[in-house]
Every structure is written in structure tokens, then in C-alpha cells.
N, C-alpha and C positions, 0 to 999 in steps of 0.2 A: 250543560246548564238545564236546570230543571224547569219547566213550563209551566207547572200548576202546583199552586199552593199545599193542596192535600196530601200530594206525593212526598213534599217536603217532611211534613208535618209527621208522617209515618216511617218514614225511612230509615229511622235511627230507634229500634225496638231494642229493649233491655231489661234484665230485672232487676237494675239497680234505681234505688230512689233519684227523683229530679235532681235534690242537691248534691248526691255523688257524682253523678254524669256531670252536672256544671262544674264541678270541682276539678274532676278528672282532665276532662275534653279542656277546659279554659286554661289551664296550667301547662297540659300537654302542648298546646299552640304555642304558648310564650316559650317553653321549654326549648322547642324547636326552632323556635325564632330567633332565639339567641345563642346557637350553636356556633354561627361564623362571625360575633360580635366579642371584640375584648372585653374583657374583665373579669372577676373573679366569681360573680353571682349572677342569678335573674331576679327580680324584684317583683311581687305580685301583690297588690292592692285591691281587696274586694272593698267597695263602697256600698253601703246600703243609706239611703236618705229619701229626702222628702223633694218634691218640685212643684212649681205652680203650674197647674194644668191649664190654664188659658195662655199662659205665657209660651208653652211650647205648642201647644195646637194651631197657634198662630202661624208657625212656621210649616205646619205640614198639611199642604193643600188637598183637597179632595176630602178628607176623613176629620179633619179639625172640629169642624162643627158637628159632625155626627159624634166625636168623642166628646165634647163639651156637654150634649145632650145626653149621652149613655152613662157617664161616669160621673158619680156623685161626689160631691165635694170638691173644694180649691184645690186642696192639697192633696199628692198622691205619691206612692214610694216609686223609686226607682232602685236597680242594683248594677253597679259597673264595674267591670275587671280591670284594673289599669297594668300595664308591665312598663317595664325600663330595663335598661340592658341588653335588648333586643333590636332586630333591625328595623323592626316597625313593617310595615303593609308596603313595601317595595312592589316595584313594575307599573306597568303603564295602566293609564286609569280608563282610558276608553275600550270597550269591548271589541269595537272595530278594529283597534291596532295591534291587537293581541294575535301571535300567532302560537301554534304548539309548541312551537320551541322557545318560545319568548315568556312563558308565564312567570309572572312572580307572586309575591305573599297576597297581594292585594285582591288578586284576581281569585287566588285558592280560597280564601276565606270568605271573600265578600260574593263572588258570584258562582265558583264551583263547588258541586256538590258530589262528594263522594269520590273525588280525584286523589290517589295516594301522594303522601310526601314521599320525595324521590331522594332526600339527603340521609347519608349514612347516619343510622343511629337515630333517625325520627322515629317519633312515635306512633304513626300511622296514617288515617285518612282525615285531613282537615275538614273536608266538606261533611260528611258522615259527623264528627264531633260537634261541629258550629251550629245544625240544627237545633242543639237543646236552648240555645240563646230564645229562640223563637217558641218554646214551649214554656216559658216563665211567665207568661202574661197575656197581652193580647196578640203576640207576635210581631211587634215594633222592635227595631234595633237600630243603632245609631254606631257606626264606626268611624272611629278616630285615631289619626295616627301621624307619626312626624318622623321621616326618614332623610337620611343622607345620601345625595346623588353620587354614585362613585365617580361619575363622568365628570360633574362640575365642582363637586368638593363643597357643594351648598345642600343647606338644610330645606324640607318642604313640608309642609302641613297638608293633608286631606282629610276629608269627612264626608260619609254619604251615610244615607239611612235607608232601610230597606224593612217593609213590613210584609208578612206572609201569614196566612189564614187559611183555612180549608173553607175554601169556595163552594163546595157542596153543602154546607150548611144553610139554613134559612136568615140566621141571625149575622150575615156577614158583614163588615165594615167597608172595605174597601169596594169602590162601584165597579162596575165594567165599564172597560177604556171605550167599548164602542158601543154602548149603550144596550148591549144584549149578551155578551159572553163575558164572565168572569173567570177571571185567571188565579184569584187570591194571591198574587203578587205584585208588590209597588215599592217604585224607588222615587227616593228625595233628594236632590243634590243642585248640580249644574247642567242646564240643557244643553248636550255637545252638539246636536244636530237638530235645527228645527225641521227639516223636511223629514227627519226617520222618527223623530220624538227621543233618540238615546240620551239616556242620562247618564252623567259621569261624577264624580267627588268633586266637591267644593274645596279650591284651595286658595282663597283669599282668607287670609287670616285674620281679618276684622267679622268676617260673615261667621268665620268658623267658632271665634272667642263670644259671639252673641250668642251661639248653641251651648257652649260649655258654660258659660254663665247661669245659663238656666238651672244646671245641675251642681252649681259650686264647685265645677272642677276644674284646676287649673291645668293652662296651656304645657305642653312641653316647652322648655328654653334651654338657652345656651347649646350645648355639643349634645344634650339629651335625644334620643331616640324611643321608641316605642309605641304602642297601641293600647287606646282604650275603649271598651267594647260598653255601651251604654243600653239598658233595657229599661226602659221606663212602664209604670203600669203595670208593676209585678203582682202577680198572686200569691203572696207570701202564705194565706193559709193552705192554699195547694201544694205549695213547696214543701211544708211542714207536715202534710198530711199523707204524703207519698208511700211507696212500700216500704215496710218494716219489718225484721227478721221475726218479732215476736209480737202477734195481735191476738194474744189468748188472753186480752182481759188484763195482763200485767201493769205495772206502773211505767210509762213512758221514761226512757233515760232523760235527765234533767238538759241533756245536750240537743235534745229532739223539739225542745220546746221553744226553742231561741234561734232565729235563723243566723245570729252570728257565731252562736255556739256550735250549731251543726255545721256551718263551713269551716271551724277550725278543725273540729273531730273529725270531718271527713278528708282536709288538707294533710293532717296529721296520720290518717289511717291508710291514703293510698300514696303519701309522698316521705315518707320517713327516709327512704333511701337517700334522700336529696335535701331535705328540710335541715336548714341549720347544722350541716353534717360536713365538715373540714375535710373529712376521710372518704368524699365521695370520690372516684377515681376518673370518671369518663366524661368531665368538663366541669362545666358551673354548677356549684352548690344552688340551692334556692332559698329564696329569704321570702316570707308572705306577712302581709298588714291586712287588718281587718280593721276598716274606720281608722286607718293610719297607726293601730296598735300592735307592735310588733307579737307574731307568736314567736316566743322563746323555748329553747330546750327543756328549762327547767319546769315550764307551764305544761310540759305535754305529760299524757298519763303514762305511768311508770311502765305498763306492759307494751307503751310504743316505745320508750327508752330501749327497753331489752331487746324489741325488735330491729331498731335502727343498730344496737351492738351485734345482732347476728348478722344482721346485712352486711355489715363492715368488715367482719371477719369472714364471712362466705366470699365476699367480693374481692378480697385480699388475703388469701388463705395462707401465705407465707409472713405477713408482718405480724408482730406482737405488741406492738408498743402502743396502745390503743387506752385512751382516757375516757372511761365512759359508764354507762350505768352498768353494764356487767362486770369491769375491773374494779370501780369504787365499791360493790357489794360482794366483791370475791366469788361471783359466780361460775362454776367450772362449766365448760362449754365443749363442745365436740364439733370436728369439721370433717367431713367425709366427700371425698370427689365422687362423683357419679359417671361410672363409664357406661360406653355404649361399644359392643366388641365389633362392630363395622358400622358403615355410612360416614364415622367422624374419624379424621385423620387423628392420631395422638389418643382417642378413645374418650376424652374426659370432657363431658355435656355441661357439667357445671360442677357447682359444689353445694353442701347444705350444711347450714350450722344449726346446732340446736343446744335446748338445756332444758332440764327439770328445775321448776322452781316453786317456792309455796306461795300462798296468798298474801302471807305476811310480807314477803320480800317486794310484791307487787303494789304492796299498799292498799291490799282489799278490806284489812280490819282497820276498826276504830283506832286511832281518831282520824287516818288518812283519808278512806272510804275513795280510795280514786276507783276509775272507772272498769268494771268486769272485763276479761278480755272478751267474752263472746259480744256484750255490747258494743265495745270498741269496734271490733271487727264488722258489726251488724251481721253476725252468725248466730241462727237460731241453736237455743240450746235444747239439746235432745233428752237429758237426764239433768236431774236436780241433785242427785247423790254422786255423780260422776263428773268426769271432765274427760272428753276427747281431745285428743292431741291436734293442735292448730298449726296449719302451715300457710305461710303466705310465699308467692314465688314469682319472680322479675326478672327481666331482662334490663339492655343497658340503659334506656330513657330513664331508669329509674321510678315508675310509675308502678305500683303494685298491679298485677293482672287480677288476683283473687286471693281469699283466704277459703281454704278447706278445712274441712274436719273429717274424722274417720267415715267411710262407705256413705257419705250425703254427697249429692251432686257429683263432683271431680274429685270424689274421695278415696280414687285409687293411689294418690300420693301417700296415703297414710293406713292403707288396708291391714296391713301386717301388725300395726303398732297398737298397743294395749292402750285402752282409757287409763285413766289415775283416779283417786278417789277424789273428793269435792276440795279438798285444801289443796292440792297440787295441780299444776300444769306441765305439761310437754307442749314447748314452744320451738317452731322452725322457720328457717327461712333458706329458699334455695335460690340462688342466682346462677343465671344462665352463663356460659363460659362464651364471652363474644368475641374472643380471639378464634374459637375453634372453627375450622375449616371443614366442610364436608368431601368427601371424597368425589362427588361430582364437580368440584370446583368452586363451589357456592360456600359464602359464609353461613354459619349456622345460625347466626343472629337475623339474618334476612329469610332465611326459612321460616321461623318461628313467626317473625314477624309477620309474613304472607298467609299464615294460617289462624293468625287470631281472629276472633270476630270482630264486628265493624265497632265494638264498644271495648274492646281490648280486653274481655272478661275471661277468656276461657283460652286455653292451648289445646287443638284437637287436630291430629294428623290429617293432612289432606294432600292430593297429589301436587305436586311441585317439579317444574321443569321437565316434566314428560315422567316422573318417577312417582311410584308411591311408598312413601315410607312410613315405618312405625316407629319415628324413633321417639315421640314424645309420650308413647304408650311405654315404652323400654325407661324413657327417665322416671316416668312415675313409678313404677314398678320396683327399679332398683332404687329409688329413693324410700320408697316405703322399708324395702328388705334393709336400707343401711340405717333407718330410724329404729325399726324392729331391734337390730343386734345391739344399738347401743342402748337403747331405753327399757325393752322387755326385760322383766327380771329373770336373772339368772338363778335356776334351781339350786337351793343349798347343798353342797357336797354332802353325800351321805353314803353308807354302805347299803348294798340292796338288801333287806331283810325278809328272810325266807317266810312263807306263809304256811303255816303249820295246820293242814285241815281248812274246811271249808271251801268256797269257789268263789273267784270274782269275774267279773267281766269287762275287759275294757274295748270301750268304742273308739274305733281308730276312726283316722279322717275321713275314709271311705264312707263311715257311718254317720256323718255329720254333714251333707250336703247343704247350700245355701239354699235358702227360700222352701217352696213345698215338695213333697216327693212322694214315692208311692209305698207300701208296705213292703217289708223282705223278712226273710229268714236269716236268723245269726247263728253260728256255732257255738258251742259249748267254751267258757272260758277257764280259768285257775285263779285261786286266791283265797282270800280270808283274811283273818285277824290274825296278827304274829302271837306268838306265844301261849294260846289259849286252845287247846284243841277242840274243836267242834264238830260232830258229825251232822255236818249240814252243806249243801251243796246247792247252787242256783246255775239256772241254763236258761240263756236269754232266747224267747221261742218268736218274739216278734218286734217289730220296730216300726213306727207311723210317724213320718216325718210331716209337720205344719209349719206352716210361717212363724218362725222364730221359738219354735217349742218341737219337742221330741218326747214322742210316749213308748215306753219299752216296758214290753210283758215279760216277765219271769215265772219258771217255775222252779219254785224250790222246795226240797226235799230235807227233811230230817230223819235220818236214820235209827237214831235212839232218843227216846223221851227229852221232850225241852218243853221250858215254861215261860219263856221269853227269846226273843232276838229281836236284831237290830240290823240298820243298813246305813252305811256313809257314802257319800260321793266327793270323793277325792280329785284334785287335779292331776292328771297323769304328766310324767317329764321323764326323760331320758335316764335320771340318775336318781329314779323313785318318784313317790307318790306326794303332792304338797296338798296337805290337810289345809280345810277353808279357815281354820284359826292361822295356819302360817300366812296364807296369801293375806288374808285380812289385816292382822296385826303385827306381822315381821315384813312382808314386803308391802303394806298399805296400798294394796290395789282393791280394786273392786271385784267383787266376785262374777265370774262370768256366765253362770247360771244359776238358777234356785228353783229347788224343788217345791212347786206348791198345792200338788194334790196327790194323794195315795190312795189306791186299793188292792186290800186282800182279802182273798175268800178260800176256805179252806176247802179242796178238793176230795182229799183221802185222809182218814184216821185209823192209824195202827195197821194199813195196807188196805183197808177197807173203803170203798168209793161211799161218799154221803150221798144222799138222795137229793137234798138241796144245797146248793153253795152258800158256805156261812160267812157272812163277813166279819172281819176282826177289827177291834179298836185299836189306834195308833196315835203316837202324839209326833208331830213333825219336829226336828229338830232343828235351830236356825242360827245363826251367826250372831255378833253383837250389833250387827248391822239390816238384820232382819233377811237374810237371805237363806232359804231352806237348803240344807246340805246333808240330810237323813232323817230318817224316822226310828222310833223306838216302840217296840211292842211289849209293855213292859209285865204283863200276866198272862198266862195260859194255863189250860187243865194239863198236865204231864202226857203227853202222847210224841208219838211220831208222826209227822204230820205231811201231806204234799199241798201246797200252797202255790195260788195264782196271785201274781204280785206284779199291778200294775204302777209305775211312776211318771209321771206329769212333770216334764222339767223346763221351764223358761230358758231360754238362749238368751245370752246379753252378748253373747260373743262367737264367732265360729273359728277362734284361733287357738283353743286349748281342748284339749281332749278330758272330758267327763270320766272318771273310774268309780264304778259302783263294787262295792265290798259287803258282802251279807255276813254276818256274823252274830 
């Protein structure tokens, strides 16, 4: 148990906004507590309401008067997370009675910081996740629970309050227990031992109900069991102003301006695998209310409905009888098994299900105006004229680990998958094979769970059971390849046309390294324009690599008199060149590069070297969407020339090969 408040406040570091952390961790705790309780679902109700400040402060000694003075107004806001269909906070109440072999949920959620869950299929560490409650306001949290004693068969209620703050700050609320040293941690409940001052939970129903009445929260009754976490004095402005993917001056999504709407979209974002999902196969599905109003399937953004459909198919790859968004809209989907050649028995690490879908089908156009996928997933859009593919990955508990896009953060999942135009999205969900066993005799699920970060927000290979694996690295790479094979465009079947005269230079993958690089020489290539004989040759003399840009230097020779010439950049493929027009209009893809600057200088005329290099005027040729793909020199004096041509090309993708053709 941590003995200083500032350690607890800082222990959970995350890139996620506060509300997302609240939703992820609180619901995960409830789902973990519902694993061994009968019933079809776990219910979680988020309550946001007001309470009377002075009535509450009368019940919290030491700090009540301070809060009356510091906090203005008589009515203040609280947030409560109430679950049912769970076991409640079971276990012994007194710390002095708890042994290392006899820890219950009460100890793990209320006292322990950072102790991992041990139940198979559990979400992670109770302790680290629950610290989010202390960051919603002033650090005061009430834990109320009702359990069934398995020994006696009787029901028992318990309630305890804890306040945690950074004791190193000058404006602390909790006074020093000995008048000198501040710990930043205080408890309210029943005095268990006057000699030691040990505090334990209230168990008297009357006193518990008196506290619950302040918040207008009903006690659990009859055979109900569950837990309610109450956080008074929340800072709603701070919760809504937390980290957001797009802070570039764009209008915030409407759900980010309301705490109830934010909790709704965050619940749907992270828990669509279990939320209102009768096809969830690993235990109870999830039902959520916000201020007693049910989140229902039909109200979920269509992109979330689509992702739930993908999850169902990846989690149940042999099942076909789904009735959901994908089947209703007749959306074709693909399922691929992601295999690993060693370390896993039977090789299958999991399954990825994917679709390519239009913005019209996702309801992004009027009159529907459903939320954009990037907004829904809180993923920063890196381009406005194209869409990166988007993938979510998940294991057995049914909480999405994170969303990734191509080559951003954990983007290795999608590295080989091309972007689409702004009207189309590639969506995918990878589901870990929770039945898979590792060759060292451990479940794959437990390995992945052990290497998750404290906020369950990324999968990274780490040492495990004395071994160093690269399983997840290979899962990401193989998923990327599977999606590339499914969704990258297949070049049209065509005969290879012979190029009669002229020359072209094909830049192989070795000439297109990622990031910055040094200059280097390249050898002469061949090609030209079909069907029109031109005594024109081009040699690639130098390549200069810059970040997301390549500058090519050519020597172009005309061995007979010319009055004009051109150059085009096509997309090279195994079955022949794909023209920019075919790429954009037929395949409906975003151009992977754009020519944005050209320099043409005359070095020789009719075999004689010119005293000064003479620049030549040109016109850049662009696609319908404004991507430069070539240039044209419309008029020259009739001579045979030797020219130096510099092409500056912006690279939007490193997955295709440009093919420069002079004619």
C-alpha cells in the first residue's frame, strides 16, 4: 500500500484523456468483478448530479470545515459509477486481518495500488486503474458495496471514503496527522482499533444509507450485489478540457462539450466488443446507462456499429449467422488468420476482420451527419484529402487496447496498407486468439496481458518467463501484410508494351529509403513513350533523399532536332505502369507522390557546350485532384540538346515505385 499521496496521483501516466481513462478503468473493474457471478450481463450506470456541500462535509471530519470555506456555492457536482451483476467488494475489511493469500476485491480496489488481477481473462491491475478516481476533482472518493457472504449466505453492505492529494503542494486540504508530517492520504469509516487508529469500512445499513441519501443514490436491495464509486466535487471543466487528438483550432466535436455525451462516446469507443452485444462469446455482455438512460445499439455511431460487426466476425471466424450493421447493409468483409511460425502451438495468433466502406454508408453525409471515424476514435487526421486505414486491436476482456493508423505511433499494424481517398475508409479489428498456447506452456493471452502498459493502451514485446519474444512484432507485421493483400489495388491485367525509342528510369525500392539519406549515383535506365519514335535518352545522374521528398537529377540528350518534350511519372507495377489518371479515377486512390518543382537547364546545343547554363520554361501537369505527375516544355528552337533536369518529388507513401518516362 502506497504511503504518500503524490505517488498515487502520479502513478498512472497515460496519453489518454481523463474521461477515456475513467470509462476504460471503471468499466474494466466492473467486468472483472462480474466474471464469477451468474447472469447474462454486467450493468454499469454513470450518474452525474449535484449534492449539498454542507450536508456531506458534516460527515468528513478534519477536512469538512476547510471544504466549506474553500468551495463556493451550496450545491456541487459529483460523479458516481454504479455496477450490478458483479460480486461487489468482497474480502476482509481490516488491513490487519488480510494475509497475502486472502486478499479480496475490497482490498484490491480500496487499498492496493498496482497489484495485478489474477483471475483468468481479467483486464489488468486494479490498483493503477482506480487512481483515475482521485484525479477527477479534489481527490475524495467513496466506495460503497453490497456482497453475499459465501459462508453464511447473508448479504452485507460496506462503505468507506478515502482522500488522496499531493501533499507536496502548498494548498493541501488534509492536515498533518502528527501536526508536522503530511501524508496526503486520509480515510473515513469505522474506527477498528482505538489504539492504532486503524480505519475500516462502515457496515451499519442506517449510517450507510444516510451517506447515500446525500447523493440521492439508492442502496442495493434484495439479492442485488455490486459496487458504487462516488466522486464528489468533480472538476467538470478539467475533465472536458483534457487531451484531444486535434487541437489545431478546429471545432470540437459536440460530444466533447458535454460530460454525459463524452462518457457515452468513450464507452462505445472502448467497449463496443461487449456493449449490447449478444454475440460476445467470452462471458457476460455489457449494458451501460448514463443518468439512468440506456445506451442502445441504434444510437451508436454507424462506424462503431461497423466495428462491432468486424469484432464479431474476427472473434467468431467460423460463424455466419450475424444480424448487424454489416449484414443489414450487405457490406462485404474479409477475415484473415494471422499466423506466427514459431512460439505458438498451431501458429494462429488471432484473426483480423476488415472492410472498405464509403462515407455514405457510414452516415457521414447529410442528413445523417454521424461522427467521423477519426473523431469517434480520437485519432488525429494527418491529411484532409485522404484517409489512413484504421485498426483496433483487442483481447479476451473486450476492451479495445487502442486505435492505430498507418505509420503513426503503433502504426506498424498498417504499414503496408495504402491510404484511400477522402470518400472511403478501410476499417479493421484484430482479435487475439485467447485459446492459443505458447510453446513454453503458457497461454498467449497471459503473455499479452503481462506486456500491456499500466493503462492497457499498447502491446509491446517484453521479457516473459525468462524468454525474450517478438511475437507481437510479428503479429503487427503479418496483419499489415494480410490487409495489404486484401485492400491494396490490384494492377489491371495488361500486356507489357514495348517502348520504341527514348529511355526511362525505374526507381526501385532501394532508391526509396524511409527518412533522410545521402546522395548516390544511379545507372542508366531504359524506356520511353510507346508508339512514337523519339531520339531522346535520359540518364539518372544523382539522387538526393530528404524527409518525405526525393530530388532526381537527369541528363537528357536529344540526338536529333526537337522543338518540345515531356516527362510523366507513373506508378510501377509487376504487370506494367499505372498512369496517374488510372490510379485516381479508376482505382479511386490518393496519389502516392506529387511533382512540385522542376528545373531544366541547357548544357549543350548541337554538340557545343554553352558558356552559361540556360533555363527553359515548363508547365507542370497535374491530376484532377492537384497532384503533379509530370511536366511539358511546349516550345523550343529546333536543335539537338543536352539538358540537366532536376525533379523534386514529394513522397506521400513509401509503398509504391515511381517510374519517370521522358518523351
